[in-house]
N, C-alpha and C positions, 0 to 999 in steps of 0.2 A: 560400496562407499557409504559410510554413515551420514545421515542428514542431521546437520546442526540447527537447532532452533535458537536463533540469536537475532539481535537487532543492530549489531555493530556495523554491518555493511549496508544498512538502509537508514537514511535520514528522511524524516517527514516534516514538512513545515508549510504553513504555520500549524500548530496543533489545535487551534481554534480558527475556523474559517467559514466564509459564507459561500464562495463560488469556486475558488481555485486551490487545489492541493498539489504541492510539489513533492515528488518522490525522487530522492537522489541516491544512486547506487554507487558504492565504493568497493574497493578490494577486488576489482575485476569482475564483479557480478554485473550482468547487463541483460541477459536473456532469461525470461521467466514469465510467470503469471501473476497478475495483481488481481486480488479479489477484495471487495469491500462488502462487509456484512453489518447488519444492525445488531442490537443487543439480543434479539431473538434468534439470531443465526441466519436470517433471511439474506440472500445475496442481493445487494443493491447495485453492484457494478462489477463487471469482470472484463479484464483486458489482458491480452498477451503482449508482452514487450519483447522486441527483437533488437538487441544491441544498442539500446539507448541508455545513457548513464543518468539522464535527468528526464523525468516524465511529468508533464503537467496534466492533472486530471480535473475536468470540469465536473464539480459536484453540486452545481446550482439546482439540479432537479431533485436532490435528496431532501427529505423532510429534516427539520432541525432535530438534533439528538446526538447520541453517542454512537460511534461506529468503530469498526476494527478493520484495518488494512492488513492484508496478508500478502506477502511477496514470497513466491516459491520458485526456486530454480532447481537445477539438477543436483546441486550440492548443499543448498541451505534454505532455511525457512525463517521468515521474520514476521512477527505480529506486532502491530502498533495501534494503540487506541488514539482516536482524535474526536473532536467535537465539531459538528456542523451547526453553525449559528443561523 
């Protein structure tokens, strides 16, 4: 099966936040891995999600800056940029 790189099945809000980031999965996606990296590619947070359609991530320990959230399941990949204030 081909892996599609898209963001239509993942909603991330707010896109600028201080402490809490909400990841909402749609289109039947729920099991996968969430990885947050900084602009240098260094992993700041990694979490496996098992059958949750809405995940709240505490990012208060991250330094202020630009980050990328990657959600990867067995059938799809999504990459979304957000700002930690």
